[in-house]
NUBA-61168 format. One line per 3 residues: number of its first residue (from 0); their letters; for each residue x, y negated, z of C-alpha. Coordinates in Angstrom, 1 decimal. Example, Ala and Ser with C-alpha at 12.3 -4.5 7.8 and 13.67 -1.06 7.14 Angstrom:
2
0> AS> 12.3/4.5/7.8; 13.7/1.1/7.1
# end
This chain:
608
0> XXX> 125.3/-85.8/100.3; 127.0/-86.4/103.4; 127.9/-83.1/105.0
3> XXX> 127.6/-83.2/109.0; 128.1/-80.3/111.3; 124.8/-80.9/113.1
6> XXX> 121.3/-79.4/112.3; 118.7/-82.5/111.3; 116.2/-80.9/113.5
9> XXX> 112.8/-81.1/114.6; 110.8/-83.8/113.2; 107.7/-84.3/115.2
12> XXX> 104.6/-86.6/115.5; 103.3/-88.3/118.8; 100.5/-90.5/119.8
15> XXX> 100.5/-93.6/122.0; 97.6/-95.7/122.4; 97.1/-98.8/120.3
18> XXX> 94.0/-100.6/119.3; 91.3/-98.3/117.9; 89.2/-98.7/114.6
21> XXX> 90.6/-100.2/111.2; 89.0/-100.1/107.6; 92.1/-99.1/105.8
24> XXX> 95.3/-99.3/104.9; 95.8/-101.1/101.4; 98.6/-98.7/100.4
27> XXX> 100.1/-100.4/97.0; 103.5/-99.5/96.1; 105.9/-102.4/96.6
30> XXX> 107.4/-103.9/93.2; 109.2/-106.8/94.9; 110.9/-107.2/98.4
33> XXX> 111.3/-110.4/100.5; 113.0/-111.3/103.7; 113.5/-114.6/105.4
36> XXX> 116.9/-114.8/104.7; 116.7/-113.1/101.0; 119.5/-113.6/98.7
39> XXX> 119.3/-110.1/96.7; 117.4/-109.2/93.6; 114.3/-108.2/95.4
42> XXX> 114.0/-104.9/93.5; 114.4/-102.8/96.6; 114.3/-103.1/100.4
45> XXX> 117.7/-103.2/100.8; 118.2/-106.1/98.8; 115.4/-108.4/99.1
48> XXX> 115.2/-112.0/97.9; 112.9/-115.2/99.3; 109.3/-115.4/98.7
51> XXX> 109.7/-118.2/96.4; 111.6/-115.8/93.8; 108.5/-113.6/93.7
54> XXX> 106.2/-116.0/91.8; 108.0/-116.6/88.5; 108.1/-112.6/88.0
57> XXX> 104.7/-111.7/89.3; 102.2/-110.5/87.2; 98.6/-108.8/87.6
60> XXX> 99.2/-105.5/89.8; 102.6/-106.8/91.2; 103.1/-106.3/95.2
63> XXX> 105.5/-108.5/97.3; 106.1/-106.8/100.2; 107.5/-108.9/103.3
66> XXX> 109.9/-107.4/105.8; 109.7/-108.4/109.4; 110.8/-111.7/110.6
69> XXX> 109.9/-115.8/110.6; 109.6/-117.2/107.7; 110.5/-121.0/107.2
72> XXX> 111.3/-123.7/105.1; 109.7/-124.4/101.4; 111.1/-121.2/99.9
75> XXX> 109.2/-119.0/102.6; 105.7/-120.1/102.4; 103.2/-118.1/100.6
78> XXX> 102.4/-121.1/98.2; 102.6/-120.2/94.6; 101.6/-123.4/93.0
81> XXX> 105.1/-125.0/94.6; 106.6/-122.9/91.9; 104.6/-122.0/89.0
84> XXX> 101.2/-123.3/87.7; 98.0/-121.1/87.8; 99.3/-117.5/88.5
87> XXX> 96.3/-115.2/88.7; 95.8/-111.3/88.8; 93.1/-109.5/87.6
90> XXX> 89.7/-107.9/88.6; 91.3/-104.7/89.8; 95.1/-105.5/89.3
93> XXX> 95.2/-108.4/91.9; 98.6/-109.9/93.1; 99.4/-108.7/96.5
96> XXX> 101.6/-110.3/99.1; 101.7/-108.0/102.3; 103.9/-107.3/105.3
99> XXX> 105.4/-104.1/105.3; 104.7/-103.8/109.1; 101.3/-105.1/109.8
102> XXX> 101.8/-108.2/112.3; 105.7/-108.0/111.7; 105.8/-111.2/109.6
105> XXX> 105.0/-115.0/110.6; 105.1/-117.6/108.4; 105.7/-120.8/110.3
108> XXX> 104.7/-124.0/108.5; 106.9/-125.9/111.3; 104.0/-128.8/111.1
111> XXX> 105.5/-130.0/107.7; 104.4/-127.5/105.1; 101.1/-125.2/104.4
114> XXX> 102.3/-121.8/105.1; 99.4/-120.1/102.9; 98.4/-122.4/100.1
117> XXX> 96.3/-120.8/97.1; 95.7/-123.8/94.3; 94.3/-122.2/90.9
120> XXX> 95.2/-118.8/91.8; 92.6/-116.0/91.6; 92.5/-112.4/92.2
123> XXX> 95.0/-112.7/95.0; 95.5/-110.4/98.1; 97.1/-111.4/101.2
126> XXX> 97.2/-109.1/104.1; 99.3/-108.1/107.3; 100.8/-111.5/108.1
129> XXX> 100.5/-114.3/111.0; 100.3/-118.0/109.4; 101.0/-120.9/111.8
132> XXX> 101.6/-124.8/112.4; 100.7/-126.2/109.0; 100.5/-129.9/108.0
135> XXX> 97.4/-129.4/106.5; 94.7/-126.4/106.8; 96.8/-123.2/107.7
138> XXX> 95.0/-120.7/105.2; 94.1/-123.0/102.3; 92.4/-122.1/99.0
141> XXX> 91.7/-124.6/96.7; 89.8/-124.1/93.2; 90.8/-120.5/94.1
144> XXX> 88.2/-117.5/93.4; 88.2/-113.8/94.2; 90.9/-113.7/96.8
147> XXX> 91.2/-111.5/99.5; 92.8/-112.6/103.0; 92.9/-109.5/105.1
150> XXX> 94.5/-108.6/108.5; 95.9/-112.3/109.0; 96.2/-114.3/112.2
153> XXX> 96.4/-118.5/111.8; 96.8/-120.8/114.4; 97.4/-124.6/114.8
156> XXX> 96.2/-126.7/111.7; 97.2/-130.3/111.2; 95.6/-133.0/113.6
159> XXX> 94.0/-134.5/110.5; 91.0/-133.8/108.8; 91.7/-130.3/108.2
162> XXX> 90.3/-127.0/108.9; 92.2/-123.8/110.0; 90.9/-121.6/107.2
165> XXX> 89.3/-123.2/104.3; 87.9/-122.4/101.0; 86.8/-125.6/99.0
168> XXX> 86.7/-127.5/95.6; 85.0/-124.6/94.0; 86.7/-121.8/95.4
171> XXX> 84.2/-119.2/95.0; 83.7/-115.2/95.8; 86.8/-115.3/98.6
174> XXX> 86.8/-112.9/101.3; 88.5/-113.2/104.7; 88.1/-109.8/106.4
177> XXX> 89.7/-108.7/109.9; 90.9/-112.1/110.7; 91.5/-114.4/113.5
180> XXX> 92.2/-118.0/114.4; 92.7/-120.2/117.0; 94.3/-123.8/118.3
183> XXX> 94.0/-127.3/116.7; 91.6/-127.9/113.9; 88.5/-129.9/113.4
186> XXX> 86.8/-126.6/112.2; 88.1/-123.1/112.8; 86.5/-121.2/109.8
189> XXX> 84.8/-123.0/107.0; 84.1/-123.1/103.2; 83.0/-126.4/101.5
192> XXX> 82.2/-128.4/98.4; 81.4/-125.6/96.1; 83.1/-122.9/98.3
195> XXX> 80.2/-120.5/97.4; 79.7/-116.9/98.1; 82.6/-116.8/100.8
198> XXX> 82.6/-113.9/103.5; 83.9/-114.2/106.8; 84.0/-110.5/108.0
201> XXX> 85.1/-109.6/111.5; 86.5/-112.4/112.2; 87.5/-114.1/115.4
204> XXX> 87.6/-117.6/116.2; 88.2/-120.0/119.1; 88.1/-123.9/118.7
207> XXX> 90.6/-125.6/121.1; 91.4/-129.1/119.9; 91.2/-132.1/117.5
210> XXX> 91.4/-136.1/117.8; 90.2/-136.7/114.1; 87.0/-138.0/113.5
213> XXX> 84.4/-135.8/112.3; 82.2/-132.8/113.5; 84.1/-130.4/115.8
216> XXX> 83.1/-126.4/115.3; 84.3/-123.2/115.3; 82.6/-121.3/112.4
219> XXX> 80.5/-123.3/109.8; 78.3/-121.4/107.7; 77.2/-124.1/105.3
222> XXX> 78.5/-127.5/104.1; 77.8/-128.2/100.5; 78.0/-124.3/99.6
225> XXX> 75.9/-121.5/99.0; 75.3/-117.9/100.0; 77.9/-118.1/102.7
228> XXX> 78.2/-114.5/105.1; 79.6/-114.4/108.6; 79.2/-110.7/109.7
231> XXX> 80.7/-109.5/112.8; 82.1/-112.7/113.7; 83.0/-113.6/117.2
234> XXX> 83.3/-117.5/117.9; 84.2/-119.3/121.2; 85.6/-122.5/122.4
237> XXX> 87.8/-123.4/125.1; 89.2/-127.3/124.7; 92.4/-126.1/125.7
240> XXX> 94.3/-128.1/123.2; 92.9/-131.3/123.6; 95.1/-134.2/125.2
243> XXX> 94.3/-136.0/128.3; 94.1/-139.1/126.4; 93.9/-140.1/122.7
246> XXX> 92.6/-142.7/120.2; 90.2/-141.6/117.7; 92.0/-141.3/114.5
249> XXX> 91.3/-140.2/110.7; 94.1/-138.6/108.9; 96.7/-140.3/111.3
252> XXX> 95.0/-143.9/111.0; 93.5/-146.0/113.7; 89.8/-145.2/113.1
255> XXX> 87.6/-148.0/113.5; 84.3/-147.3/112.6; 81.4/-145.3/114.6
258> XXX> 82.9/-143.7/117.7; 86.3/-145.6/117.4; 88.2/-146.0/120.8
261> XXX> 90.3/-144.2/123.3; 88.9/-140.7/125.0; 90.2/-139.2/128.0
264> XXX> 89.8/-136.3/130.3; 89.8/-133.8/127.1; 86.5/-135.8/125.8
267> XXX> 85.6/-134.3/122.4; 84.4/-136.8/119.7; 81.5/-135.3/117.5
270> XXX> 80.9/-131.9/119.3; 78.6/-130.0/116.9; 79.1/-126.5/118.5
273> XXX> 80.5/-123.2/118.1; 78.4/-122.1/114.9; 76.7/-125.3/113.3
276> XXX> 75.7/-125.9/109.9; 75.8/-129.2/107.8; 74.0/-131.2/104.9
279> XXX> 74.2/-129.4/101.7; 73.7/-130.5/98.5; 71.8/-127.3/97.2
282> XXX> 69.7/-124.7/99.2; 72.3/-123.1/101.7; 71.2/-119.6/101.7
285> XXX> 73.5/-118.7/104.5; 73.6/-115.5/106.7; 75.2/-115.2/110.3
288> XXX> 74.6/-111.5/111.2; 75.7/-109.1/113.7; 77.7/-112.1/115.4
291> XXX> 78.4/-113.6/118.7; 78.7/-117.3/119.9; 80.0/-117.2/123.5
294> XXX> 81.8/-119.4/126.5; 84.0/-116.9/128.7; 85.2/-119.6/131.0
297> XXX> 83.8/-122.7/132.5; 86.3/-124.8/130.6; 85.2/-128.1/129.3
300> XXX> 82.5/-127.5/126.6; 81.1/-131.0/125.2; 78.7/-129.9/122.6
303> XXX> 74.8/-129.8/123.6; 74.7/-126.1/122.4; 76.5/-123.2/121.4
306> XXX> 74.6/-122.7/118.1; 73.1/-125.7/116.0; 70.7/-125.1/113.1
309> XXX> 70.0/-127.8/110.5; 72.8/-130.2/112.2; 73.4/-132.7/109.6
312> XXX> 76.7/-134.0/108.8; 77.8/-136.6/111.5; 74.2/-137.1/112.9
315> XXX> 74.1/-136.3/116.4; 70.4/-135.6/116.3; 70.1/-134.1/113.1
318> XXX> 68.8/-133.5/110.6; 70.7/-131.6/107.7; 69.5/-131.1/103.8
321> XXX> 69.4/-128.5/101.9; 69.7/-125.9/104.8; 67.1/-123.6/103.3
324> XXX> 66.7/-119.7/102.7; 69.3/-119.7/105.7; 69.3/-116.7/108.5
327> XXX> 70.8/-115.9/111.8; 69.8/-112.2/112.5; 71.3/-110.0/115.4
330> XXX> 73.3/-112.8/117.0; 74.0/-113.0/120.7; 74.7/-115.8/122.8
333> XXX> 76.4/-115.4/126.3; 77.3/-117.9/128.8; 79.7/-117.0/131.8
336> XXX> 77.7/-117.2/134.9; 77.3/-120.2/137.1; 78.8/-122.5/134.2
339> XXX> 77.4/-125.1/131.4; 74.0/-124.8/133.0; 72.7/-128.0/131.0
342> XXX> 73.6/-126.2/127.4; 71.4/-124.8/125.0; 72.0/-121.4/123.1
345> XXX> 70.4/-121.9/120.2; 69.3/-125.3/119.0; 67.2/-125.1/115.9
348> XXX> 66.0/-128.0/114.2; 63.1/-128.5/112.2; 63.8/-130.8/109.2
351> XXX> 61.2/-132.1/106.6; 60.0/-129.2/104.4; 63.0/-126.8/104.6
354> XXX> 61.6/-123.3/103.9; 62.7/-119.8/104.8; 64.7/-120.2/108.0
357> XXX> 64.9/-117.2/109.9; 65.8/-116.5/113.2; 65.4/-112.9/114.1
360> XXX> 66.4/-110.4/117.1; 68.7/-112.7/119.4; 69.6/-112.5/122.7
363> XXX> 70.8/-115.6/124.9; 71.8/-115.5/128.6; 73.0/-118.4/130.9
366> XXX> 73.0/-122.2/130.2; 69.7/-124.1/129.4; 67.9/-121.4/127.1
369> XXX> 66.9/-122.3/123.5; 65.0/-124.6/121.5; 63.7/-123.4/118.4
372> XXX> 61.4/-125.6/116.7; 59.1/-125.9/113.4; 60.4/-124.1/110.4
375> XXX> 62.2/-121.5/112.0; 60.5/-118.2/111.8; 61.4/-116.8/114.9
378> XXX> 61.0/-113.4/116.1; 62.5/-111.1/118.5; 64.0/-113.6/121.0
381> XXX> 65.3/-112.6/124.0; 66.1/-115.1/127.0; 67.4/-114.5/130.2
384> XXX> 69.3/-115.9/132.9; 72.1/-113.7/133.3; 73.4/-110.6/130.8
387> XXX> 71.1/-108.1/132.9; 68.1/-110.0/131.9; 68.4/-109.3/128.0
390> XXX> 68.8/-106.3/125.8; 72.4/-105.2/124.9; 74.1/-106.5/122.2
393> XXX> 75.7/-102.9/121.4; 72.1/-101.1/121.2; 69.9/-104.3/121.2
396> XXX> 71.4/-106.2/118.3; 73.6/-103.3/116.9; 76.9/-105.2/117.5
399> XXX> 78.2/-101.6/117.8; 79.1/-100.3/114.5; 80.6/-102.3/111.7
402> XXX> 78.7/-104.3/109.3; 79.4/-104.3/105.4; 77.3/-106.8/103.4
405> XXX> 74.9/-107.3/105.9; 74.2/-103.1/106.5; 75.5/-101.6/109.3
408> XXX> 77.9/-98.6/108.7; 78.7/-95.6/110.8; 82.0/-96.9/111.6
411> XXX> 82.3/-97.9/115.3; 83.5/-101.8/115.8; 85.0/-101.4/118.9
414> XXX> 87.9/-101.8/120.4; 88.1/-104.8/118.1; 89.7/-104.4/114.9
417> XXX> 92.3/-107.0/115.5; 92.8/-106.8/119.1; 96.6/-105.8/119.4
420> XXX> 97.3/-108.7/116.5; 95.5/-111.3/118.3; 96.7/-110.4/121.8
423> XXX> 100.3/-110.4/120.4; 99.5/-113.9/118.3; 98.3/-115.6/121.3
426> XXX> 101.2/-114.3/123.4; 103.7/-115.6/121.4; 101.7/-119.0/121.0
429> XXX> 101.5/-118.9/124.8; 105.4/-119.1/125.0; 107.3/-121.8/126.1
432> XXX> 109.1/-123.4/123.1; 106.3/-122.7/120.9; 105.0/-126.3/120.2
435> XXX> 102.1/-127.7/118.0; 101.4/-131.2/117.1; 98.5/-133.7/118.0
438> XXX> 97.8/-137.2/118.2; 98.1/-139.0/121.4; 98.4/-142.8/122.5
441> XXX> 97.4/-146.2/120.9; 98.0/-146.4/118.2; 97.9/-142.5/117.4
444> XXX> 101.2/-140.9/117.4; 101.7/-137.3/115.8; 103.4/-135.4/118.6
447> XXX> 105.0/-132.1/119.7; 103.2/-130.6/122.5; 104.2/-127.9/124.2
450> XXX> 100.7/-126.6/125.3; 100.6/-122.8/125.8; 97.4/-121.3/124.2
453> XXX> 95.5/-118.7/126.4; 96.5/-115.0/125.6; 93.5/-113.2/124.7
456> XXX> 92.6/-109.7/124.6; 89.1/-110.1/122.7; 87.8/-106.6/123.5
459> XXX> 88.2/-107.2/127.4; 87.1/-110.7/126.8; 83.9/-109.4/125.2
462> XXX> 83.0/-106.5/127.8; 83.8/-109.1/131.0; 81.0/-111.2/129.6
465> XXX> 78.5/-108.8/127.8; 79.4/-105.7/129.5; 81.1/-102.3/129.0
468> XXX> 81.1/-101.0/125.4; 79.2/-97.7/125.2; 81.3/-94.8/124.1
471> XXX> 79.4/-94.5/120.8; 80.4/-97.8/119.7; 84.2/-96.8/120.5
474> XXX> 86.5/-95.1/118.2; 87.9/-91.5/119.6; 89.4/-91.6/122.6
477> XXX> 93.0/-90.0/122.8; 95.2/-89.0/125.7; 97.2/-91.4/127.4
480> XXX> 100.8/-93.2/126.1; 103.4/-90.8/125.0; 101.0/-87.6/125.2
483> XXX> 102.4/-85.1/122.9; 100.1/-82.7/121.2; 101.1/-79.5/119.7
486> XXX> 100.0/-76.7/117.7; 96.7/-77.0/116.0; 95.9/-80.0/113.8
489> XXX> 94.9/-82.9/115.8; 92.4/-85.7/114.5; 93.4/-89.6/115.9
492> XXX> 91.6/-92.7/114.7; 93.6/-94.8/112.5; 95.1/-98.0/114.3
495> XXX> 97.0/-95.9/116.6; 101.1/-95.6/116.7; 102.5/-92.5/115.3
498> XXX> 105.9/-91.9/117.3; 108.1/-90.0/114.4; 110.9/-88.4/116.2
501> XXX> 114.1/-87.1/114.7; 117.0/-85.3/116.2; 120.4/-84.4/115.0
504> XXX> 120.3/-87.5/111.8; 123.3/-87.4/109.6; 125.1/-90.2/111.6
507> XXX> 125.4/-93.4/109.9; 124.2/-96.7/110.9; 121.9/-97.1/108.0
510> XXX> 120.0/-93.9/108.1; 116.4/-94.8/107.7; 113.3/-93.4/107.7
513> XXX> 109.9/-94.4/105.5; 106.0/-93.6/105.4; 104.8/-92.6/102.2
516> XXX> 101.7/-91.8/100.2; 102.4/-88.1/99.7; 104.1/-87.8/95.8
519> XXX> 106.0/-91.2/96.4; 109.7/-91.3/97.4; 112.6/-93.4/97.7
522> XXX> 111.8/-97.2/97.5; 108.0/-96.6/97.2; 107.0/-96.5/100.8
525> XXX> 104.4/-97.9/103.0; 106.5/-99.0/105.9; 110.3/-98.1/106.7
528> XXX> 112.7/-98.6/109.9; 116.3/-97.9/110.5; 116.3/-95.3/113.3
531> XXX> 116.6/-98.4/115.7; 113.2/-99.0/114.7; 114.0/-102.2/113.0
534> XXX> 114.8/-103.5/109.7; 118.4/-104.6/110.5; 120.5/-101.5/111.3
537> XXX> 121.9/-100.6/114.7; 125.6/-101.6/115.8; 126.3/-97.6/116.0
540> XXX> 124.8/-94.7/114.5; 121.8/-93.1/116.0; 121.5/-89.4/116.2
543> XXX> 118.4/-88.7/117.7; 115.4/-91.5/117.8; 111.8/-92.3/118.0
546> XXX> 110.5/-94.6/115.7; 106.9/-96.0/116.0; 104.9/-96.5/113.1
549> XXX> 101.0/-97.9/112.8; 98.6/-95.0/111.6; 96.5/-97.4/109.4
552> XXX> 95.5/-94.9/106.6; 92.8/-94.6/103.9; 91.7/-91.2/102.8
555> XXX> 94.7/-89.2/101.4; 97.9/-87.2/101.7; 100.7/-89.0/103.6
558> XXX> 104.3/-87.8/104.6; 107.3/-89.3/106.4; 111.0/-89.2/105.0
561> XXX> 114.2/-89.3/106.5; 117.1/-91.0/104.1; 120.7/-91.4/105.0
564> XXX> 123.1/-94.0/104.3; 120.8/-97.0/102.8; 120.2/-94.4/99.9
567> XXX> 116.6/-93.7/98.0; 118.2/-90.9/95.6; 116.3/-87.9/96.0
570> XXX> 119.9/-85.9/96.8; 120.1/-88.1/100.1; 116.3/-86.9/101.3
573> XXX> 117.3/-85.3/104.7; 113.8/-84.6/105.9; 110.1/-84.8/105.5
576> XXX> 106.5/-83.9/106.9; 103.2/-84.6/106.0; 100.0/-85.4/107.5
579> XXX> 96.5/-85.9/106.3; 94.2/-88.8/106.7; 90.5/-88.9/106.2
582> XXX> 87.6/-91.3/107.0; 89.8/-93.2/109.0; 91.5/-90.4/111.2
585> XXX> 94.8/-88.7/110.7; 95.3/-84.9/110.6; 99.0/-83.9/111.2
588> XXX> 100.2/-80.8/109.6; 101.7/-79.2/112.5; 104.6/-76.5/111.9
591> XXX> 104.8/-76.9/108.1; 108.5/-76.6/107.0; 108.3/-78.8/104.0
594> XXX> 112.2/-79.2/103.1; 114.9/-76.7/104.0; 118.6/-77.0/103.1
597> XXX> 120.2/-73.4/103.5; 123.6/-74.8/103.6; 122.7/-76.9/106.5
600> XXX> 119.7/-75.3/108.0; 117.6/-79.1/107.5; 114.4/-77.8/108.7
603> XXX> 111.1/-80.1/109.2; 108.5/-78.7/111.9; 105.4/-80.9/112.3
606> XX> 104.2/-81.7/115.7; 102.0/-84.1/116.6
# end
């Protein structure tokens, strides 16, 4: 251990505001590490390989941790079938690919490859990553079941017959949880052709553009699949990526069938709505619960309705088949005042002998009201001209606490769990030079378009349209940025930032700090940084530093550990301090001297 003449002194924790509620941190120990450049063995964070090197060595229980950065090229996509066949985890032992730092990884398909593609892969978990700019769907599950895609933001599918998130071809029992999606796609969230028992939970989606023939919509609860569930889904539309002029195409080929021709002014061919089902080969039995369809601006909106029940594939007047045993419950429709006055909120068709179609406890304001016919069992329907004329979505519809498998929990839903992630992703996608591809001209030509996506604060957008979020629907409010709490243990909500402050560090450029499940050490961290807050070392030693970590923790004991000089050896552990998380909150153990080196007076004292 290096000897230095300073004291590695007060190591304490401060809180700064970030987004509020989050369900839990899935804190598996990393078994391999990857970075954009790779080149190492992958056995430690300091010698990462590339993503493609993981698949041949992965087995049930393996965890690949991705270091911060933008990943491009065929070696850096999450696409195991490119390298191995039928790779799968097991129940209780999934194969996991996660970002070391939530949101710190972007996997960019550059318009020429699929950034997240699971083909015949079961029992995988993918979390904490951004995916963008595909040559097909951005998040694509084909013949793959029992997978979890969590804390992911995706944008800009290919302008072909593609959806942004897709589970198809007998991909069953897949969970998309705490996800966001926006940009180019025919549909944003979908499952089809045997994508049974799919769940979209706490999903925010915004449809923006497609020049491909076929229905356009944001959230599709049924299309030749069964028992799909949307819960706590916020779905909207803004038309922002539609070109001024285009010729209808199908997978890049000029379309000559129904609807063929040139479209101008951002007009959308076959616009279904924000939520819309489609024909089904079997009774759909879908559920849309504790969710919202909304139009926050006066931007062009071509569909005749926001929510269309019994829509029917490719039939502008309906009707679908197999749309039975299906439910919209505790669902709100909001339209910004003074716009879209001719648009329906709910347009629920009556088709043949369809049975057990339930529409219950809904609110609609703005637009032209609702049209609810025939076989829909409608109860508790509230309709008004403005948000003040209908029950609150928070107290009246229960869009206040998080929903889990159709049942309300006691966990506040707000601020939106992925608010900070979506804000960061839309800000990136808004930047000049961040292009996407869409067809323009006649004949259709795939063109790189520098068309910024709208920067979005989801929580603020919802409050502006639906009213202020009550305090009981929010996670605990904390003091303002950089407030330092000292003395007694403090409770703080998960998903806030903990600033870990280190003073009198050893003085190497590669001194680093990690966040751990208590009992782990060395390379078995949850997150890590050099003392400059990055995963590349600073050009000069840093003696005093404040390093932010996202406080997203499941119930349990945790600690920070400071190591010197890229080491993970126990003898090079310089300092540590502990905290405890329970029920989505953290308790910092103040004043706990957990490591003392008498020879060098190395002492750690907690703070908060």
